C-alpha positions as CSV (number, residue, x, y, z in Angstrom):
1,M,59.5,68.5,28.5
2,L,60.5,65.5,30.5
3,Q,57.2,63.2,31.6
4,I,57.9,61.9,34.8
5,N,56.6,58.9,36.1
6,C,56.1,59.5,40.1
7,P,55.8,56.1,41.7
8,N,52.9,57.8,43.8
9,C,50.7,59.3,41.1
10,G,51.6,58.3,38.1
11,L,52.8,59.6,34.8
12,R,53.2,63.7,35.2
13,D,55.1,66.6,33.3
14,E,58.1,67.9,34.5
15,I,56.7,71.1,35.7
16,E,55.0,69.2,38.5
17,F,58.4,68.3,40.1
18,S,61.4,69.8,41.7
19,C,64.8,68.3,41.3
20,G,66.9,68.3,44.2
21,G,70.2,67.5,42.9
22,E,72.8,64.6,43.0
23,A,71.3,61.6,45.1
24,H,73.1,59.6,47.6
25,I,75.1,61.8,49.6
26,S,76.2,60.4,52.9
27,R,76.2,63.1,55.2
28,P,79.3,62.4,57.9
29,D,77.8,62.7,61.9
30,Y,80.1,64.8,64.2
31,S,81.8,61.7,65.8
32,I,83.8,61.8,62.6
33,N,86.7,64.0,62.4
34,L,86.8,65.5,59.0
35,T,89.6,68.2,57.9
36,D,88.3,71.1,56.2
37,K,89.3,69.8,52.9
38,E,86.9,67.2,53.1
39,W,84.4,68.8,54.4
40,S,84.1,71.2,52.0
41,E,84.1,68.7,49.2
42,Y,81.1,67.4,51.1
43,L,79.6,70.5,51.4
44,F,80.3,72.1,47.9
45,L,81.2,69.5,45.3
46,R,78.9,68.0,43.3
47,H,78.8,65.3,40.5
48,N,77.6,66.7,37.2
49,P,78.5,64.3,34.4
50,K,77.5,64.2,30.9
51,G,75.4,61.3,30.5
52,I,74.0,58.9,33.5
53,F,73.6,60.9,36.3
54,I,71.3,59.8,39.4
55,E,69.0,62.3,40.9
56,R,66.8,63.3,43.6
57,W,63.2,64.2,42.6
58,F,60.6,65.8,44.8
59,H,56.9,65.9,43.7
60,S,56.2,69.5,44.8
61,H,52.7,69.8,42.9
62,G,51.6,66.4,43.6
63,C,51.9,63.9,46.4
64,R,54.9,65.8,48.2
65,R,57.2,63.0,48.0
66,W,60.6,62.5,47.3
67,F,62.2,59.5,45.2
68,N,65.7,58.8,43.1
69,L,65.6,58.7,39.1
70,V,68.6,57.5,36.8
71,R,68.6,60.1,33.7
72,D,70.7,60.3,31.1
73,T,72.0,63.9,31.0
74,V,72.2,64.1,27.2
75,T,69.0,62.6,26.1
76,N,66.5,63.2,29.3
77,E,65.8,59.4,28.9
78,I,64.9,58.3,32.4
79,F,65.8,54.6,33.4
80,E,64.7,54.1,36.6
81,I,62.7,55.6,39.2
82,Y,62.8,54.5,43.0
83,P,62.4,55.2,46.1
84,M,64.3,57.2,48.6
85,G,66.3,54.5,50.7
86,S,67.2,52.2,48.0
87,F,69.6,51.9,45.3
88,P,69.2,51.6,41.6
89,K,68.1,48.0,40.6
90,T,69.1,48.6,36.9
91,S,72.6,47.9,35.4
92,E,72.7,51.8,34.5
93,G,71.8,52.9,37.8
94,R,74.0,50.7,39.4
95,N,77.2,51.7,36.9
96,A,76.2,55.5,37.4
97,Y,76.2,54.8,41.0
98,K,79.6,52.7,41.5
99,N,81.3,55.1,38.8
100,N,80.7,58.2,40.8
101,W,83.8,60.1,42.1
102,R,82.1,60.5,44.9
103,R,82.3,56.8,46.3
104,Q,86.3,57.2,46.8
105,S,85.9,61.2,48.2
106,L,87.6,61.3,51.6
107,S,84.7,61.8,53.5
108,E,82.4,58.8,52.0
109,L,85.7,56.9,52.9
110,K,85.7,57.8,56.4
111,I,81.5,57.3,56.7
112,N,81.8,54.0,55.3
113,E,84.9,53.0,57.8
114,K,82.8,54.3,60.6
115,K,79.9,52.0,59.3
116,K,82.2,49.3,59.6
């Protein structure tokens, strides 16, 4: 069983938490014209690597807050826990973020283009 260090409540068993899946997925707004393929890519495709991965977690039986967690999916080693809305600071977390296929997906590229 994982031991997760909740940023608000401290060290707790994994059973108190719910995993929300992949973190840092940018939602396109309605002003961006995506093709059906690009929209389905955003909706349905998720990164699921064997190795270091960034996930969203919810402390459902505690403070009821969301946070991000950088974890190795092979060893379950946790490298970093950080607040929603921020980016990873450890080298493992930064590399996992940078190397995620989603950074080069058409929907994400269009979102970032619109932000400029």
